[in-house]
N, C-alpha and C positions, 0 to 999 in steps of 0.2 A: 201623076206618078205615085205608085204605092209608097207609103211611108214605112221606113225601116230604121229603128233606133240602132246605135252603134255598139251596144253591149248587151250581153244576156240578162244582166240584172236590171236593165232599164225597162220600166213598165209603162212609161208614158212621157209625153212632152207637153208642157204647160201651154194652154191656149187662152185661158182666162185666169185672172188673179185679182184677189182683193186682200185686205188685211186680215180677213177672217178665214178664207178658204181659197183653193185653186181648183181649176178644172184641167184635166190632162187628157190628151188624145193618145190612145194606145197604138203601138206598132201593129202592122197588119197581122203578124203572127199571133197577136192576142185578140183578134176579132172574136167576139162572143166570150172572151176569157179575161176580163179585167181583174185587178186585185180584188180579193173577196171583201165583202162588207165587213168592216171592223178591222181590216188589216192596217198595219203601221207602215207608213212610207215617209220618204224624206226627199228634199230637193235643195241644192246649193243656193245660198242667198248671200251674195257678196255685199257687205256693208260699206266697203270702200272700193275705189276703182281698181280693177285687176292690174292696171298698169302702174299703180302707185308704188313707190319705192318702199322697202321695209321700214325706213325711218318715218316716211309719211304715214304709212299704215298705223304705226305705233301711236303717232300723234292724233290720228283720227278716231281711234278706238275709244269706246266709252270707258269711264272710270269703273274700277272694280266695284260690283254691287255686293256689299257684305251680307245682304239678305237673300241672295240667289241660292237656289238649291244646288248643292254640290253634286256633280256627277261622280259616281263611284269610280275608283281607279280602273276597274275592269271595263268600264263603259266610256272612257274618254274617247274623244274623236281620234280617228286615225289621221295620219299625215295627209291622206288623200281627201279628207273631208274639208270643205271650205268653211271659213269662219262665218258664223251666222246661219249654218244649215237649218232649214225649217223642217220640223217634224210634224206629221199630220196623221189623221186616221180617216180611212176611206168611208164615206157616209152615203154614197150614191153612185150608181153606174147605169149606163144605158147604151144600147146599140141603135143607131139611127142612120138616116140617109146622109151620105157624104156631101150632098148638095143642099145647102141651107134652104129652108122653107119648103122642102119637098118630102112628103111622107112615102115610105115604101108601100108598094101595092101587093096584095096577096096573089100567089100563083096557084094554090091548090095542089101542090105536089109534095111528095115525100122528099126527105133531105137528099137521098142518093140521086133521085131523078132530077131534082132541082139543080144539083151540082153538075150533072151531065148536060142538061138543057140550057143552063145559064151559067157557064163557068166564069163569066165576067162579073157576076153578082158581088163577090167580096170586094171588088174595086169600087163599088158604088155605095158601100156601107162603111161605117166607122164606129168604134166603141170608145166611149169616154167615161171618165169617172171623176167624182168630186171628192175632195179631202178637206176636212176641217183642221185648222192649225191647233196644235197642242202646245207649241212653244218653239224655241230655237236655241241653238248652241252658241256660246260666246266664251272665249278664253277657257275652254275645257269644262264649262259648266252648262247645265241644262237650265234655261230660263223658262219657267212654266207659265208664260203669258204670251200674248200676241206679239209677233215680230213688229219692229218699227215701220217696215215697208212690206208691200206685197211681194210674193215670189216673182222672179224674173220670167217674162214670157219667153217661151221656147227653151227654158231650162228643162233638163231631164229629171224624171222622177224614178226613184228606185226603192226597193224594199229596205226597211230598217234591219239592222243586224239584231241578233238575239240579245246582245249586250245593251244595245240602244233601247230596245223595247223594255227591258228590265229597268233601265235607268229612268225612262219616261214614266213608267207606271209605278215607280217607287215614290214619286213626289206626292205629297199630300193633296195637292190641288188638282190632280189628274181627273178623278171622278167628279169633283165639283165642276170642273170646266165642261165635262161632257153633259152633266145635268143641266147646266146653263144653256147648252147648245141643243138640247133635246128637241125644241120646237123647230129648229133649223133642220136637224137631221131627220125628223119625221116621227120618231118614237124612241122608247127606251131600248128598242132592239139594238141600237148602236152601242149603248153602254154594255149590254150583255155580250155582244159579239166581240167587242174590244177586250173585255175582261177574259173571255175564253181564249182569245189570241195570246194575251199576256200569260195566261195559265199554261198554254202550250209552250211558249218561249221559256218558261221556267221548268220545263220537263215535267208537267203535271204535278206541280207542288200544291197540294190541297191546302196548305197553310195560307197560301196567297188567296185562294178563294174565300177562306174563312175571314181573312183580314179585309178583303174587299167587301164582303157581306156586312161586316161590322161598320165599315166606313159609310156604306149606303144606309144602314140602319140609323146612323147618327144624322146623316144629311136629309133623310126622308122620314124623320120621326113624326112629322105632322101629316104624312100621307101613307098610312099603313096599308091600304089596298094596293097602291102603286108599288110600295116596297115589296109586298108579298109576291106580286106578279113578276117583278124584276128579279128577285132572288131565285124564283123557279127557273128563269131563263139562264141563270149562271151555271146550271148543272151541265157539265160537259157530255154527259150521257144522254142529254135531251129529256 
């Protein structure tokens, strides 16, 4: 049966999850069209039982962390966001056979001809993407570290709002986290792509690019060649 998510903003359903990242399966309408590399996404992550009473939930919540990064007022969670929402950045995507262990075979046809000759083909394929955790929300604050538990399997994934992207990328540990994950993500391309996405969320605020460049210069002061290559990738004009 074709997979179809229940809301327009839903871009995937989690099918694998660890404390570091999750993998999500895209709805059929997003076959070949996953969230772009470096995009910011989120998924609900309930730290307490959904059936727990408000009193029980209050008792089970962690004590306030005085060292947590405060989320700006403009970026606080909406009432529809679950406590513990996990925020992540898309680091990988692929389209593959929907049948595990089977690789698609070439047909040697142009796209239009292929669609006419094999209209069932989309049902045999699926698009998935992976996203690295950047932090999670708790009591109206963005916690810039790994969540205490993996995301829930079959939880839906959606795009972060502009305000959430700004809040995430304002934290001083954001770029450091991505630098530590570079080996997992494959290259510094992820850092550059996410900074460009945050730049767009800020309506092309060049001061943000300058600030990001300065942070990277401090973090990579012992790797001048890597720093130079990375700074060139931050240019939104390419």
